[in-house]
Structure formats: structure tokens, C-alpha cells
C-alpha positions, 0 to 999 in steps of 0.5 A, a space after each residue: 416310297 411307292 410306285 409312280 403311275 404315269 399316263 392317264 392317271 393324273 388329270 384335271 377334275 371337271 364335271 365329275 370326270 378326269 380330264 386327261 389333257 392335263 400332263 403328268 405333274 402339272 398344276 391342277 386348278 380347284 375342282 368342284 364336286 360332281 353331281 350325283 351319279 345314277 346307282 345303276 350307272 354306278 353299278 355298271 361302271 367299275 369301282 374307281 381306284 383310290 389314289 393319293 397325291 403328293 405335293 411336288 417340292 424340291 428334291 431335297 433330302 429333308 423333304 424326302 425324310 418328310 415323305 417317309 414320315 407321311 407328313 407331306 402326303 395329302 390323301 385325295 379320294 373322289 366321292 361319287 356317292 354324295 352331291 353335297 359340297 365338300 364343306 358339308 362332308 363329315 365322317 366320309 373323308 373330310 379335307 381339313 387345313 393342317 395348322 402349323 406350329 405357329 398357327 398358320 396354315 401349314 398344308 392339307 391333312 386327310 382324315 383317312 376313310 374308305 369313301 372318296 373325296 376330292 382335294 382342291 389345290 393349285 400346287 403341282 401334284 404327282 399321282 402315286 399308289 394308295 398309301 397302304 401299298 407304299 407303307 414300309 416297315 418301321 425298322 427300314 424307315 428308321 434305318 434310312 433316316 439314320 443313314 440320311 443323317 450320316 450322309 448329311 453330317 459335315 463332320 463325317 463327310 470330311 473324314 470319309 472317302 468320296 466313294 463311301 460318301 456317295 454310297 451313303 447318299 445312294 442308300 439314303 435315297 434309293 429312289 433318286 435317279 442316277 445321273 448319266 455316267 457316260 461322257 458327253 460334250 458340254 454345250 452352251 445353254 443357247 439354242 444353236 444347232 449341232 452343226 453350228 456347234 461343231 463349226 469354227 468359232 469365227 465365220 469366214 466372211 464377217 468375223 462374227 461369232 457362230 457360238 459362245 459358251 458365255 454371254 458376249 456383247 456384240 461389240 466384243 464378239 466382232 473382235 474376238 478371238 483376236 482381241 481378248 477382253 480385259 477391262 483392267 489391263 489399261 490401268 497398268 499404264 499411266 498417261 503422259 502425252 498425246 502423240 498424234 491422231 489416226 483414222 479411228 483413234 489417238 496415240 499416247 505415250 504411256 508409262 508402265 507403272 506396275 512392272 518395268 516403268 518403261 515408256 510405250 506408245 498406246 494406240 487407242 481406237 474407238 469401236 464406234 469409229 471402226 464399225 462406222 468405217 467398216 474397219 474390222 477386217 482392216 484392224 485385224 489385218 493390221 495386228 496380224 501383220 505386225 505380229 508376224 513382221 515385228 521381229 524385223 529390225 526396221 519394223 515396229 511390232 505390236 507388243 500387246 493388244 486387247 479390248 474393253 467395252 468401247 475401245 481397242 488397245 494396241 501397245 507398241 514400243 516408243 521412240 523418242 526421236 519422233 518422225 523422220 522429217 521432224 527430227 531431221 531437216 536436211 539429209 546428206 547424200 550418204 544418209 539418204 543412201 542409207 535410209 533408202 537402203 533400209 526402207 528397201 530392205 523392209 519393203 522387200 521383206 513385206 512383199 516376200 511375206 505377201 503383204 502390200 504396205 500402201 501407206 509409206 510416208 514420212 509420218 509413218 517413219 520413226 527414228 530410234 535412239 540410234 537414228 535408224 528408221 522404224 516403219 509403223 502404222 500398218 492400218 492400210 496394209 493387206 495380204 497380197 501375194 506376189 504377182 497379184 493385184 488389187 483396186 482399193 483406193 487408199 493412201 496419201 495423195 502425194 505418195 500415190 502411184 499413177 496406176 493407183 490414182 487412175 483406178 487401174 489394178 495395182 500391186 506391190 510396185 506402188 510401194 516402190 513409187 512411194 519410196 521414190 517420193 521419199 527419196 526425192 524429198 530427202 534429196 531436194 526437199 520437195 515432192 516430185 512434180 506429178 499432176 494428180 488431177 490428170 490421173 484422177 480424171 481417168 477414174 469412173 468416180 473421178 468427181 467424188 474422189 476430187 471432192 473428197 481429197 485435197 489435191 497437191 499443186 503441180 507446176 505445168 511444164 516443170 520436170 518430174 524431178 525438181 532441183 534442190 530447194 536449198 542448194 547451199 545446204 543440200 548441195 547439188 543432186 548427184 548423178 547417181 541419186 538422179 538415176 535412182 529417182 528416175 528409176 523409182 518414179 516411172 509412171 508405168 509400173 512395169 518399167 519401174 524399179 520394184 525389187 531389192 535385187 534391181 536396186 542393188 544393181 544400179 550405180 548408187 549401190 555398187 559395192 555397197 555393204 548390204 549385210 551390214 545395213 541389214 543387221 543395222 551395224 552402220 551408224 547413221 550418226 556418222 552422216 548426220 551433221 549439226 545442220 541436219 538436226 532439227 528441233 526435237 519432237 514437240 511434246 503436246 500438253 496432255 488432254 483428258 480424253 485419255 482418262 475416258 477409257 
């Protein structure tokens, strides 16, 4: 094939000289013949070395065969003894178009001559030694063509071991550069630094990707790697009813049409709402907490979660009895004691795991088929170790503790205050008499908060714990029950009952069967009368918004 000549050999012909600024293998524009050179200067200068050029085509084996035959070689020599234009050069080494089989211009052919001529071409060329130095014996050329045909034969390739086929290809193309054999780590095509490539996939501050081996949309990369991308998984579930709305999306009852046919609750969150509310970290905490705590008997876990181009999907178990205060209108004293115990066990489990719930309310309590409580919706939960404090203002006003309303640092004790509010509603049917305006006015941002939330009404001078609204059905508030409410609804957090161990020591739970409560062996139906039951949870008409995901 000949030796490659690099460096200053390849250049651009301009004004009778070779311009070395043109890189090796670059496109050469049409060149003009130079003017005649003075004979004396021509004698002083050394004779130019004749060179040939080859069209740089694809490194296919068929083109290589053509190169062996010399069909792709266009001889280019520089004529220094004549000032005539190239179309008038005859008998010196004239450049003529080479016609193809169909009469079209198939390339450039050279009339070999010892006199130099110049070729005009816009195609990429690379310089080689003269053809007389790269000529090889006819027998060797025929041998390589035969080997090349064997290597290209599909019939033979399928019957030879891979190593033998590789040797055939190497013998057919001896000048082909061999690939590197040492192992190397595959890196993406994108231009990233070596330091960022070896870093973790998720940044520590915003959850954004630092690198990727494939194109990823920005709205998908923000939720990776926790939420896998799946555009077809949602089609497994058939929409049936709309259950409710949340801060970032809606909840539906769906049925698995491919496997079990069971019913599930699917939370559909729109990414635009999450990004507008800066809720990416909040959503990630919600899913990670439910994955960690979903095995608890009184906590609903997240069965599956994924994302598509515009939505986030959270799949959980469906409970047909609905919310607590929708299914039950009245609570007996024993039923209230059992439900407070179940919630206390769930809160103690979360707090020991380093989680603060911050959204304990009746809407987040579901009843399963046996009327046991199930805690759902960890959208406002966050990781908070025991003894630590936070200042985020979030939750429902009626269930907020005084330290949360006033803007002071708060800890896990706010969840026990919310448990006291639920217990007060079970016993009396009313919220405790708390003046939220009194605590909100102590905040630095009191005006903005008061205009953004709806404050409950409070009776001036009324006691904190109200009397039962319907004493004929609810009965009088028992002494042990009042003692429980007074301990849970302490305005000062350090004086409040805020652990399961403290709850087990009060009079209401003396000699109580805590192990049977923890294992859900006590049947709540034993304490539910016909008067306690309300209407079943209403089933809303299906809407068409679900079909959009």
C-alpha cells in the first residue's frame, strides 16, 4: 500500500508554493498553475519529489481492494516548466475525468508522465509515496484479494471460529490499525471532566444528575435515580374512581388488569406542581420513609413508584372503609382507648426511626377491613433525630401545636399534640378550644401567615377541653380520658406527654394489653355499635383527568 508521509508533505497549492498551514488529510481547494520559474532559480533549487494523492474514502474492505488495483489512485504532479493552463497541457501528464460505466464522471485518471502536473480537487486527500515505490508483486496482490473474499464470505464466516475469522481479516488488511487491547472504562459522549465522572450520581444539594451515559430530560433527571422512568407501567392499571386531592396531585382507585385484579390507590402527582412548590426533596423523603416504615402494621407502605415524562406515580394499598371520621360517627370509650394506643405505637415507631410526621389528622387515617387504623400520606414528614428541632411552618391549623404556631423551634412533641386533638374529637366530637391567633401573632411573619390560612374560631374564656357535643350518645367524658387529654394538650412542649413509655404509665392504660395491640390481635369491631357506624365512604363519579397520564 505504500508508506504514509505526514508533516509538511501535505499542503495547499497557492501561488506556485505548497502552503503548509493545511493539515494532513484536509480538503484542498482548486489550485491554479503557478507562473513560470526562472531556469537559474530552477537549477539552484532541488528537484521536487513527485507525489501522488489518494481519495480518502471509507475504510471499507471493498475500497481497500480498489486501492490495491490502483483504480482510486489519481496521480498528481506539479509542473514547473510551463505556464500554460492545465487544459492546454498535452503529452506532459494531463488530468482527464475518468468516465464511469454509465457515462458519468466517475473520478479522475492520470496519464502517467515524468513531467509534473497539478490536480484540482475539493475532496479530502492524503499524500503517499510515488506509485512506483508502492507497487507490489502480482502474486501477492492476488493472494490478498483471495483472502479478503474468504473473510467477507458469510458462509465461511459462520463456520469458522472467531479467532480464525479475525486472523483472516488481519491478513486481508495488514495496514489496518489494530484497536487497543487494554481494558478501559467506557465514558459517555458528553463532555464532562474526569473528576465529575468519578463522583456520585446524585449531587448532595439539589438531587440533580452530575453525569449520564444516555440523554435524560431535565424533568426526569431531577427525580432520578429514586424514581425509574417507565412510560408503559401505568397502562397496567384501570381507573375506577377519584378518591381525593392533594397538594401536588390526585388520588384514584385503580385495578390491576394484568396480574391479580386487585384494587390499589394510585397517587398521581404532576411534575410541574412539584417543581413550582419546590417539593422534589419533600417527595423523595416521603417515598423513602414509606419504603422504610411500610412493614409496620399501622402504617401504609408504598408498593411501587415510577415516573413518566410529566407525572410521578405512587402506588399503595387500597382500604375500602375510607377515612376514620367518615366511616365512624361516634366512638365508645374502649374504642377510643384502642385507637389512641394504635396511633401511639405508630408515632413511637416513627420517632425512634428519626422521623417526624407533622400531619396527623383524621383525613390521613384510614380503616382497613377489620377497622384497624392505617396511617397514610407522609408528604410533610422529614428525617429528624430524637432531640433535634426544626422550624418549618407546615401542617393543618387545627392540629398544630402552640410552639409550631408561634414560630419557635419544635421537635417530635408536635405529633403528640396532634394525637391529643384527635383524642379530643373522639371523646367530645369537637376540637379543643385553642386560640390560634394568639400564637400566630407572636411570629415575625404573622401578617402573611394570617392571610394565607383559615383560622378556626375559638370561644373566649372557654376551657381547653370542651364537653361532649352529644352526651346522650357519646356519654360523659370519663375521668381517665380527661386526664389523657390534659397530658397531651399541654401548651408547653416540655410538660407534654411525648413518648409511649409515658403513655403506658397513666391511669387510662394501667394493665392494658399492649402486646396484643401491637400485633393487631384486638378486634375493634367488638367496641363498635350500630350507632357508631356512619354511611360508607362516598364513591365519586369518575373523571377524565386520569386518562391524561
